[in-house]
N, C-alpha and C positions, 0 to 999 in steps of 0.2 A: 502493499500501498504507499508507504515512504517511497519507494521510485517511483510509482505514478504518477504522485503530485509532483517531484523533482524534474521528473522528463515535461510533465505539463506544463510547470511553471519555468524552469529554466529553458530546455528546448522549444517549448512552444511559447510562452508569452514574452519571455525576452530574445529567443533567436530567433523567431517566425513572423514577426514584425507583427506582432499581434495586436499592440499599442495604435500603428496606426490604422488597421481594419478597425479599432474602437472606435478611433475617431470618424471614422467615415462613416460606424452607425449609429454615434452618438450625433450627428450632423443629420445624418437620414431621418434618423426619429424627430428629432424637433422639426424639420423641414416639410413631414408628411404628416405629422399631430393634426393640424389642423385640416388642411384640405380634407383629410382622410374624415372627420369631422361633420364636415360641412357636404362631404360626396354621400356619406350615411343618410344624413337628414335632410338631404337633397332628396335624394331616389325615395326616402321613405315617405315624403310629405307629397310628391309625386303621385307615386301609385297609391298610397293609402291612407292620404288625407291627413287633417290634423291631428288624429289618435293617434296613428304610424309615425307620425313625425315627433310626438310626445315621446312615445316609447324608445325613440331614435334617440332623442335628446336626453332623455332619463339617462339610457344605456351607457352614454359618450359618456357621461357624468359619472359611471361606473367607473370607468378608467382612474380616475383618481382616489379609488378605496385604494388601491395598490402602491402608490405614491407617497412617499413623505409628507407630512404636514408642510414642508416649508416649501417644496415643490409644488403644491396643490394652491399655496397660497399666492405662489407666481402667477399659473398656468390657468386658474380655475376663470379669472372674472376677464382674463380675457378669451377665452374662448365661449364664455356666458356671452362677451359682448358681441362675437362674431356670428354665434348659433342666434342671436336675437332676434334678425330679420329674417326674411323669406328666405328659403334655398331654391326655391325650384328652379332658379335662371341658372344652376350647376347644369340641367340638362342639356346643356349648347354644346358647342363646339370647346367650350372652356371645360367641359365634363373629360375631354381628351386628355387635356392638360393635368389636371386635378389625376386622371388615374393612372400615367406616366409617373409624378412625382409618389403617390402613395405605393405603387410596384415598386419605385427608385429604393424602398427599402427594403423589401423582399431581395433587390439584387444585390445589395449591399449585405443583407446577412448571407446571402449564398456565397459571395465571394472570401466574404472571412472563415464560412463553415467548409469552403474547398480549400482555404488555405490550411486550415487546421487539420483536414484530413488528409491533407496531400493530394490531392487530387485537380483536376485539369477539365474544365466541363466545354465540353466540344457542340452541343446542343445549339441549332438557332437560337437566336437572340429572340426572336419572334415567340418560338415554343417557351423562353425563358419569363417573357414578359406575359405570354397568357397562363403559366403556372402563378405566377404572382397574382394574376387578378385573382387566379381561382382564390388563392390566397385571402386576398381582400375580400373576397365576397365571402368566405367562410366567415371570417372577422365580423363584416357587418352584422350577417345573422345574427352571432353570438350576441353582439350590442344590442340587435334586436332583442331575443330572447332577455337579458337583461334588463333591458328596459321596460319589457311587460311584464318582469317579474316584480321590480321595483313600485308599479303601476297597481299590478293585482294582490300584492303581499297585504297592504292596509285592508283591501276587503274582504279577501279572506280571513285577516284574524276580526275584523269586525262582525264576520259571521260566525266564526266557533268561537269566541268569548262567553256571548249569553247562553250557548249550548254545551261548552267545556269549562267552566269556571276555572279549572284548577289548572288551567294553563298558564293565568295570568302572569306568574312569577315568572315565566321562560320567553318572555316578550324580547330580552337582549338578545337570546338566541333566535328568535323567529328574524328578529329583525336582521341577523349577520348571515340571512341564505343569501343576498344579492353577492356577499362579498365573498363567500365558500363557490357560490356557481362561476363568476366570475376568475377566480385561483383555479379553477377547475378550466376554465377554459383558457388561461396560459399557460396552464401546465398543457394540454392538448395541443397550443400551438408551439411550445419550443419543441414537443415528441413530432409534431410533422414536420415541423422546421430541421432537425437532427436524422428525421427518413428519408426527406423527400428533396431537399435543395441541396446538400453536397451529388457531385458528380461520380458517385459510387454506390455500389449497393450493399444497403446497409438492412441490418437485423431488427426486429422490435426489443430485445434485451440488450443490444451492442450498446444503443442510444440511452437505455436508462439510467447508467452513473451519471455521465454528463448530466442530463436534464436535472437529475435529483439536488447534484453539487450545484447548479446554478440558479434553480429556486430557494436552496437554504441559505445561497452567500448572496442570492439577492436579497433577502430578508434582513439576514445581518446586516448588509451594506446600508439600507433604508435607517435602519434605529441609529447606528453610525453617524450616516450622513447628517439626522433631524438633530443627534445630539452636537455636531460638530459645526452645523451652520447655526444653531439655536446659541452657541457659545465663546465659538472661536472667530468666523468667517469676518473677513473685514473687505468684502466684494463691494461694497458703495466707494472704498477708500480710492478703491483701484481702476474700478470700471464706471464710477457714477450712474448715469441712467441705465447702463448694460446691465447693470448687476444680476439682475433677476433671470436675465438670458442667460446669461455665464454660469449662474448656478445650476440654474436646469442643463445646461451643456456639461456640466461637469457631474452633476448625477448618471446623465444618459451613458457619458464616455465612462462611468463605473459600471454602466450594466452591460455595456457592449462588452469591456472586459472580461467581466464573470459569463456573460456567452459565451464567448471566445474560449475562456478557459473550461467551462463546461464540455465543449469538443474537443480541447487539446485533451482532457480526461478519458474521453473516449477513445481516442487517438492512441493515450501511452496503455490504455487495457489492453488494444489490440495488438499493439508491439509488444507486450508482454506475454502475451498470448503465440507469438510469431506468428499471425496472421498480415501484420504490414511492417514494411521498414521503420526501426523507430525513429530517424531521423530524413529530413531531407538532402538528398544526392545533390 
C-alpha cells in the first residue's frame, strides 16, 4: 500500500505533469459552471415550462451542497443572478457555444485521465465531443432529479407527519436526502469518468480504489480549505476584487489534483499487479 501511494504521488503527481493538468481542469470547471447551469435551466424551461425550470434551478443549487461554505458564499450570488432571468434564449446558436464550453470540461478530464493512465486517445474529436455531450445530458438529468427531490420532499414530509407523528424527530435526516442523492451522483460521475473517458479498457473493480480515494480526499480538502480560508487567507490584499474568483480557482485546482491522484492510484495498483508498466517510457 505504501508503494502504491508513493508511486502515485511521486511518479504520478510530481513527475507526470499532473499539476499542469489540474490547472487545466480548474479553469475548465470555473469556465463551464455558469454555462452548464444556464443550459440546463434553459432547456428545462423550454421543454417543461416554469415548473421544470424551477426544478432545474433547485437542482443546480444542489451543486453548492458539496462545496465548502466559503466557495458557496462567493459563487452562489453570482449564479443566482445569472439564473434569475429567462434562459429560453439559450436555445439558439448560442446553445452550440455553451455545449462546446461545457463539454470542454469533459475533454479536460479526459486529457488528465489519459495522461494518468499512460494512454493516448486516437478517437475522432467529434466522437469525443459526442461522449462529452452524453455526460452533460446525464449530469443534467441528475440535476433535474435532485431539483424534483428538493421540491417534492417538503410535500412528502407534510403528508407523512400527520399520519406518522413519530417521524418528527428525524426531520434533519429526512432533509439530508438531497445531499445523499447528489453525493451518489458525484460517485457515479467519477466512476463513469474513470471507466469510459480514458483511451484504455478499464474494469469496474480497477477504477474503484481511485474513486474512493478521490471522494475521501475531497471531503478532507473541503474541511481543510474552509478552515484555511476563514482563518489564514488574505486574498483580498493580493488580488483585490478578484479575490473571490482566485479562491474558487484554488479550490477547484485542489479538486483537480485529487481527481488525478485517484487515477494515479488506480494506475499504481495495476502496475503493482504487473498489468501495465509502472512509469512512462
